[in-house]
C-alpha positions as a LaTeX table, in Angstrom:
\begin{tabular}{lrrr}
\hline
Residue & $x$ (\AA) & $y$ (\AA) & $z$ (\AA) \\
\hline
Met1 & $-0.04$ & $-0.02$ & 0.00 \\
Cys2 & 3.01 & 2.26 & 0.51 \\
His3 & 3.77 & 1.94 & $-3.20$ \\
Phe4 & 0.18 & 2.57 & $-4.31$ \\
Ser5 & 0.12 & 5.87 & $-2.15$ \\
Leu6 & 2.90 & 7.09 & $-4.55$ \\
Val7 & 1.17 & 6.19 & $-7.74$ \\
Asp8 & 0.43 & 9.75 & $-8.65$ \\
Gly9 & 3.99 & 10.83 & $-7.76$ \\
Glu10 & 3.44 & 12.00 & $-4.35$ \\
Glu11 & 2.03 & 10.69 & $-1.07$ \\
His12 & $-0.94$ & 12.87 & 0.19 \\
Pro13 & $-1.66$ & 12.86 & 3.98 \\
Asp14 & $-5.15$ & 11.18 & 3.27 \\
Glu15 & $-3.43$ & 8.36 & 1.43 \\
Phe16 & $-0.98$ & 7.72 & 4.20 \\
Gln17 & $-3.73$ & 7.84 & 6.82 \\
Met18 & $-5.54$ & 5.07 & 4.88 \\
Val19 & $-2.21$ & 2.99 & 4.88 \\
Glu20 & $-1.95$ & 3.61 & 8.61 \\
Arg21 & $-5.55$ & 2.37 & 9.11 \\
Phe22 & $-4.75$ & $-0.86$ & 7.17 \\
Ala23 & $-1.51$ & $-1.31$ & 9.06 \\
Lys24 & $-3.39$ & $-0.99$ & 12.35 \\
Ala25 & $-5.97$ & $-3.49$ & 11.27 \\
Phe26 & $-3.20$ & $-5.97$ & 10.32 \\
Glu27 & $-1.38$ & $-5.23$ & 13.56 \\
Val28 & 1.69 & $-3.89$ & 11.88 \\
Glu29 & 3.93 & $-2.07$ & 14.39 \\
Pro30 & 4.20 & 1.65 & 13.92 \\
Lys31 & 8.09 & 1.35 & 13.74 \\
Thr32 & 7.74 & $-1.39$ & 10.99 \\
Leu33 & 5.41 & 0.78 & 9.03 \\
Ala34 & 7.71 & 3.80 & 9.33 \\
Asp35 & 10.65 & 1.70 & 8.11 \\
Leu36 & 8.65 & 0.36 & 5.21 \\
Arg37 & 7.55 & 3.75 & 4.24 \\
Ala38 & 11.03 & 5.08 & 4.33 \\
Arg39 & 12.39 & 2.24 & 2.26 \\
Thr40 & 9.52 & 2.76 & $-0.31$ \\
Met41 & 10.45 & 6.43 & $-0.59$ \\
Arg42 & 14.04 & 5.65 & $-1.14$ \\
Val43 & 13.33 & 3.07 & $-3.82$ \\
His44 & 10.88 & 5.48 & $-5.49$ \\
Asp45 & 13.57 & 8.25 & $-5.54$ \\
Ser46 & 16.15 & 5.68 & $-6.78$ \\
Cys47 & 14.04 & 4.50 & $-9.65$ \\
Glu48 & 13.16 & 8.12 & $-10.66$ \\
Thr49 & 16.91 & 8.91 & $-10.78$ \\
Ala50 & 17.65 & 5.86 & $-12.83$ \\
Leu51 & 14.93 & 6.90 & $-15.36$ \\
Lys52 & 16.40 & 10.30 & $-15.60$ \\
Lys53 & 19.79 & 8.75 & $-16.62$ \\
Ser54 & 18.06 & 6.23 & $-18.98$ \\
Arg55 & 17.58 & 6.24 & $-22.71$ \\
Arg56 & 14.03 & 7.55 & $-21.93$ \\
Pro57 & 14.58 & 10.32 & $-19.41$ \\
Glu58 & 11.10 & 11.79 & $-20.07$ \\
Leu59 & 9.63 & 8.77 & $-18.27$ \\
Ala60 & 10.97 & 10.23 & $-15.00$ \\
Arg61 & 8.18 & 12.71 & $-15.17$ \\
Gln62 & 5.57 & 9.85 & $-15.12$ \\
Ser63 & 4.91 & 8.51 & $-11.68$ \\
Ser64 & 3.49 & 5.35 & $-13.08$ \\
Ala65 & 6.70 & 4.67 & $-15.00$ \\
Ile66 & 8.65 & 5.17 & $-11.87$ \\
Leu67 & 6.55 & 2.62 & $-10.05$ \\
Leu68 & 6.85 & 0.09 & $-12.89$ \\
Ala69 & 10.58 & 0.60 & $-12.90$ \\
Asn70 & 10.60 & $-0.41$ & $-9.22$ \\
Gln71 & 11.16 & $-4.13$ & $-9.31$ \\
Glu72 & 9.66 & $-4.58$ & $-5.80$ \\
Phe73 & 6.36 & $-2.89$ & $-6.85$ \\
Phe74 & 6.34 & $-4.70$ & $-10.17$ \\
Ala75 & 6.74 & $-8.06$ & $-8.50$ \\
Ile76 & 3.83 & $-7.27$ & $-6.12$ \\
Leu77 & 1.64 & $-6.06$ & $-8.98$ \\
Asn78 & 2.47 & $-9.18$ & $-11.06$ \\
Lys79 & 1.43 & $-11.43$ & $-8.26$ \\
Leu80 & $-1.83$ & $-9.57$ & $-7.75$ \\
Cys81 & $-2.56$ & $-9.73$ & $-11.52$ \\
His82 & $-1.82$ & $-13.37$ & $-11.81$ \\
Arg83 & $-3.91$ & $-14.78$ & $-9.00$ \\
\hline
\end{tabular}
């Protein structure tokens, strides 16, 4: 859900509040969620930087391309789509 909250390129407070509610429902510790969120943000930034240096730097302006360049997100999405 941390990845999906970035699908439009930025995480809005309402989106993260929803993530927090799900985390609480699944009994995810606040520290664990904070660590996961920080990791997700780092990976998102890293993918954006990599796209800027790629053959298609214009893709770095598209948040959906950044997410799809993220191998972790792509693996999760792939599993969801092939259930």
